[in-house]
ZADO-1210 file (C-alpha; in nm, 4 decimals, padded with zeros to 6 digits):
<atoms>
<atom x="00.0000" y="00.0000" z="00.0000" code="UNK" pos="1"/>
<atom x="00.2833" y="00.2409" z="00.0850" code="UNK" pos="2"/>
<atom x="00.5150" y="00.1027" z="-00.1845" code="UNK" pos="3"/>
<atom x="00.7850" y="00.0407" z="00.0742" code="UNK" pos="4"/>
<atom x="00.8150" y="-00.3313" z="00.0213" code="UNK" pos="5"/>
<atom x="00.9348" y="-00.5251" z="-00.2777" code="UNK" pos="6"/>
<atom x="00.6688" y="-00.6128" z="-00.5296" code="UNK" pos="7"/>
<atom x="00.6156" y="-00.9680" z="-00.6433" code="UNK" pos="8"/>
<atom x="00.7155" y="-01.0312" z="-01.0007" code="UNK" pos="9"/>
<atom x="00.4158" y="-01.0334" z="-01.2380" code="UNK" pos="10"/>
<atom x="00.5218" y="-01.3730" z="-01.3690" code="UNK" pos="11"/>
<atom x="00.4955" y="-01.5149" z="-01.0152" code="UNK" pos="12"/>
<atom x="00.1537" y="-01.3712" z="-00.9369" code="UNK" pos="13"/>
<atom x="-00.0135" y="-01.4436" z="-01.2696" code="UNK" pos="14"/>
<atom x="00.0550" y="-01.8151" z="-01.2719" code="UNK" pos="15"/>
<atom x="-00.2014" y="-02.0401" z="-01.1128" code="UNK" pos="16"/>
<atom x="-00.0897" y="-02.2740" z="-00.8383" code="UNK" pos="17"/>
<atom x="-00.1287" y="-02.5718" z="-01.0717" code="UNK" pos="18"/>
<atom x="00.1209" y="-02.4171" z="-01.3168" code="UNK" pos="19"/>
<atom x="00.3885" y="-02.3636" z="-01.0536" code="UNK" pos="20"/>
<atom x="00.6542" y="-02.6229" z="-00.9917" code="UNK" pos="21"/>
<atom x="00.5860" y="-02.8378" z="-00.6877" code="UNK" pos="22"/>
<atom x="00.7894" y="-02.7097" z="-00.3953" code="UNK" pos="23"/>
<atom x="01.0319" y="-02.9268" z="-00.2039" code="UNK" pos="24"/>
<atom x="01.0422" y="-02.9130" z="00.1760" code="UNK" pos="25"/>
<atom x="01.3109" y="-02.6442" z="00.1823" code="UNK" pos="26"/>
<atom x="01.1208" y="-02.4239" z="-00.0622" code="UNK" pos="27"/>
<atom x="00.7998" y="-02.4638" z="00.1397" code="UNK" pos="28"/>
<atom x="00.9780" y="-02.3608" z="00.4603" code="UNK" pos="29"/>
<atom x="01.1355" y="-02.0590" z="00.2890" code="UNK" pos="30"/>
<atom x="00.8009" y="-01.9566" z="00.1380" code="UNK" pos="31"/>
<atom x="00.6359" y="-01.9857" z="00.4790" code="UNK" pos="32"/>
<atom x="00.9086" y="-01.7642" z="00.6266" code="UNK" pos="33"/>
<atom x="00.8598" y="-01.5002" z="00.3551" code="UNK" pos="34"/>
<atom x="00.4799" y="-01.5070" z="00.3808" code="UNK" pos="35"/>
<atom x="00.4860" y="-01.4900" z="00.7606" code="UNK" pos="36"/>
<atom x="00.7321" y="-01.2010" z="00.7597" code="UNK" pos="37"/>
<atom x="00.5171" y="-01.0086" z="00.5092" code="UNK" pos="38"/>
<atom x="00.2071" y="-01.0604" z="00.7224" code="UNK" pos="39"/>
<atom x="00.3924" y="-00.9552" z="01.0374" code="UNK" pos="40"/>
<atom x="00.5085" y="-00.6285" z="00.8772" code="UNK" pos="41"/>
<atom x="00.1544" y="-00.5614" z="00.7544" code="UNK" pos="42"/>
<atom x="00.0198" y="-00.6194" z="01.1054" code="UNK" pos="43"/>
<atom x="00.2808" y="-00.3890" z="01.2570" code="UNK" pos="44"/>
<atom x="00.1932" y="-00.1190" z="01.0036" code="UNK" pos="45"/>
<atom x="-00.1741" y="-00.1551" z="01.0943" code="UNK" pos="46"/>
<atom x="-00.0827" y="-00.1121" z="01.4599" code="UNK" pos="47"/>
<atom x="00.1269" y="00.1911" z="01.3692" code="UNK" pos="48"/>
<atom x="-00.1690" y="00.3439" z="01.1810" code="UNK" pos="49"/>
<atom x="-00.3867" y="00.2842" z="01.4860" code="UNK" pos="50"/>
<atom x="-00.1292" y="00.4580" z="01.7059" code="UNK" pos="51"/>
<atom x="-00.1184" y="00.7586" z="01.4703" code="UNK" pos="52"/>
<atom x="-00.4982" y="00.7796" z="01.4688" code="UNK" pos="53"/>
<atom x="-00.5036" y="00.7820" z="01.8471" code="UNK" pos="54"/>
<atom x="-00.2426" y="01.0591" z="01.8475" code="UNK" pos="55"/>
<atom x="-00.4173" y="01.2683" z="01.5826" code="UNK" pos="56"/>
<atom x="-00.7585" y="01.2449" z="01.7473" code="UNK" pos="57"/>
<atom x="-00.6135" y="01.2893" z="02.0972" code="UNK" pos="58"/>
<atom x="-00.8162" y="00.9940" z="02.2230" code="UNK" pos="59"/>
<atom x="-00.5625" y="00.9190" z="02.4958" code="UNK" pos="60"/>
<atom x="-00.2670" y="01.1118" z="02.6313" code="UNK" pos="61"/>
<atom x="00.0669" y="01.1138" z="02.4503" code="UNK" pos="62"/>
<atom x="00.2267" y="00.9629" z="02.7606" code="UNK" pos="63"/>
<atom x="-00.0102" y="00.6666" z="02.7507" code="UNK" pos="64"/>
<atom x="00.0459" y="00.6249" z="02.3764" code="UNK" pos="65"/>
<atom x="00.4193" y="00.6191" z="02.4452" code="UNK" pos="66"/>
<atom x="00.3739" y="00.3501" z="02.7104" code="UNK" pos="67"/>
<atom x="00.1392" y="00.1391" z="02.4965" code="UNK" pos="68"/>
<atom x="00.3387" y="00.1623" z="02.1738" code="UNK" pos="69"/>
<atom x="00.6907" y="00.1818" z="02.3115" code="UNK" pos="70"/>
<atom x="00.9499" y="00.1334" z="02.0336" code="UNK" pos="71"/>
<atom x="00.6828" y="00.0481" z="01.7741" code="UNK" pos="72"/>
<atom x="00.8342" y="00.2802" z="01.5138" code="UNK" pos="73"/>
<atom x="01.1797" y="00.1263" z="01.5580" code="UNK" pos="74"/>
<atom x="01.0318" y="-00.2223" z="01.5421" code="UNK" pos="75"/>
<atom x="00.8456" y="-00.1445" z="01.2184" code="UNK" pos="76"/>
<atom x="01.1608" y="00.0055" z="01.0682" code="UNK" pos="77"/>
<atom x="01.3688" y="-00.2983" z="01.1653" code="UNK" pos="78"/>
<atom x="01.1109" y="-00.5478" z="01.0370" code="UNK" pos="79"/>
<atom x="01.0691" y="-00.3651" z="00.7046" code="UNK" pos="80"/>
<atom x="01.4439" y="-00.3748" z="00.6479" code="UNK" pos="81"/>
<atom x="01.4549" y="-00.7396" z="00.7467" code="UNK" pos="82"/>
<atom x="01.1638" y="-00.8236" z="00.5141" code="UNK" pos="83"/>
<atom x="01.3380" y="-00.6543" z="00.2237" code="UNK" pos="84"/>
<atom x="01.6481" y="-00.8643" z="00.2909" code="UNK" pos="85"/>
<atom x="01.4358" y="-01.1807" z="00.3230" code="UNK" pos="86"/>
<atom x="01.2626" y="-01.1115" z="-00.0080" code="UNK" pos="87"/>
<atom x="01.5938" y="-01.0295" z="-00.1749" code="UNK" pos="88"/>
<atom x="01.7412" y="-01.3556" z="-00.0462" code="UNK" pos="89"/>
<atom x="01.4335" y="-01.5446" z="-00.1635" code="UNK" pos="90"/>
<atom x="01.4696" y="-01.4013" z="-00.5174" code="UNK" pos="91"/>
<atom x="01.8128" y="-01.5621" z="-00.5531" code="UNK" pos="92"/>
<atom x="01.8550" y="-01.9105" z="-00.6918" code="UNK" pos="93"/>
<atom x="01.8520" y="-02.1712" z="-00.4127" code="UNK" pos="94"/>
<atom x="02.2242" y="-02.2396" z="-00.4645" code="UNK" pos="95"/>
<atom x="02.3029" y="-01.8708" z="-00.4094" code="UNK" pos="96"/>
<atom x="02.0870" y="-01.8214" z="-00.1008" code="UNK" pos="97"/>
<atom x="02.2557" y="-01.7831" z="00.2342" code="UNK" pos="98"/>
<atom x="01.9813" y="-01.7772" z="00.4949" code="UNK" pos="99"/>
<atom x="02.2145" y="-01.8467" z="00.7832" code="UNK" pos="100"/>
<atom x="02.4294" y="-01.5421" z="00.7034" code="UNK" pos="101"/>
<atom x="02.1176" y="-01.3243" z="00.6896" code="UNK" pos="102"/>
<atom x="02.0037" y="-01.4335" z="01.0354" code="UNK" pos="103"/>
<atom x="02.3545" y="-01.4076" z="01.1836" code="UNK" pos="104"/>
<atom x="02.3830" y="-01.0531" z="01.0471" code="UNK" pos="105"/>
<atom x="02.0537" y="-00.9452" z="01.2039" code="UNK" pos="106"/>
<atom x="02.1179" y="-01.1196" z="01.5351" code="UNK" pos="107"/>
<atom x="02.4537" y="-00.9399" z="01.5496" code="UNK" pos="108"/>
<atom x="02.2821" y="-00.6098" z="01.4691" code="UNK" pos="109"/>
<atom x="02.0229" y="-00.6676" z="01.7447" code="UNK" pos="110"/>
<atom x="02.2940" y="-00.7509" z="01.9993" code="UNK" pos="111"/>
<atom x="02.4909" y="-00.4347" z="01.9137" code="UNK" pos="112"/>
<atom x="02.1738" y="-00.2226" z="01.9355" code="UNK" pos="113"/>
<atom x="02.0753" y="-00.3666" z="02.2737" code="UNK" pos="114"/>
<atom x="02.4234" y="-00.3115" z="02.4145" code="UNK" pos="115"/>
<atom x="02.4407" y="00.0414" z="02.2725" code="UNK" pos="116"/>
<atom x="02.0944" y="00.1324" z="02.4080" code="UNK" pos="117"/>
<atom x="02.1753" y="00.0044" z="02.7562" code="UNK" pos="118"/>
<atom x="02.4545" y="00.2585" z="02.8075" code="UNK" pos="119"/>
</atoms>
């Protein structure tokens, strides 16, 4: 909706499920990861829209909004970036994909951020 996420290729979305190659176990797991991550980002964005509506209409105090939605903007930003990397990784040929490196990179980034924020 906001054009922030990668678009699916037209060739992927126009084919019916019967025309697609059957997926092996690995491909099914990867597709589940991608689909789940997309849905999670969409849900976070919905929550973010709700927060903005509450702020704009002054339904509850800004202090309460801060308490209820603590770090939501940072979480949405992180998850969008992660989703983009997941989709980019998924677009590679299976032989070129390096899912482990992607997760190690983001776990390292989270650890550095937590340590930095605690000081």
